[in-house]
N, C-alpha and C positions, 0 to 999 in steps of 0.2 A: 604775761611782757617784762618781766625779770628776764625769762629764759633765753626773751629772745635779742633779749640787750649782754648779756651775759657769754652767751654762745661765742662768738666772731670774739671775745677776749679771752676764754680757753683753749678756742683751735689755737689762736697767735700765743699761748703761752706753749703748743702743747708742739710746733710747728719749730720756737724756739731749742725748745728740750730735745727734741729729735737731729736737732741741725748740730752744738753742741758732742751728742753724744757716738754722732755717723761723721763729726768733723775730727771728735779727737784721740781717734785710732791714727790715723798715718799721719798727724801733724804735730804731735803731741805721743807724749808717751810716758807725761809724768803724772795722769790722772788714772787713779786706780781708786775702789772701793777698797778696802783696805789691804795692809801689807802682810806675812806673817814671815819667819821669826824661827830659827830654832840651828839655839849651840849647843855642842854636850861635851863634855871635859870629862877626863876622869883625872887623876893626879895624881894616880898607883902604877895606869900605863904609859903613865904620860899624853894623854895618848887623844881623837878627839871628832867635831864632825861639825860641820855649821851648814849652815844651805837658808834660802829665803824663795816664797812664792809670791805675786803680784797676782791680786783675783781683782781684773778691769769689769768693765760692763761690758766686752764681748768673749770671760775665757780667760783663765791665768797665763804667765808669766812664770815660769822657774829656770833660776840663776844658778841655778848647780850646784851641785854639795861636794866643798871642801875636806876632802879627810885625809888628817895629819896621824899617823905612828908614834914609835921612838925611836928612827930613824929617815922614815918616808913619808913625800905627802900624796896626799892623788890629789886630779877635782873627777868627779865625774859629772857629765854631761848630759842633755836630756837626748836622747839620738833623733 
């Protein structure tokens, strides 16, 4: 008896969550599960690298890597 009353409510909640996940990809890019940021530097050679990856519902987004050396700076992107 209780299961018959709870089932429509749970189905509606599941529908709302699926709708949120499906619409969050094309409409907003800010909904992600977590972000991994890496900053590495070396004081001896005055060089460093930094980059970030955002892990979302449908996959991941790689922002690229900034690499700086003694006299030059490079930006590496995902091909």
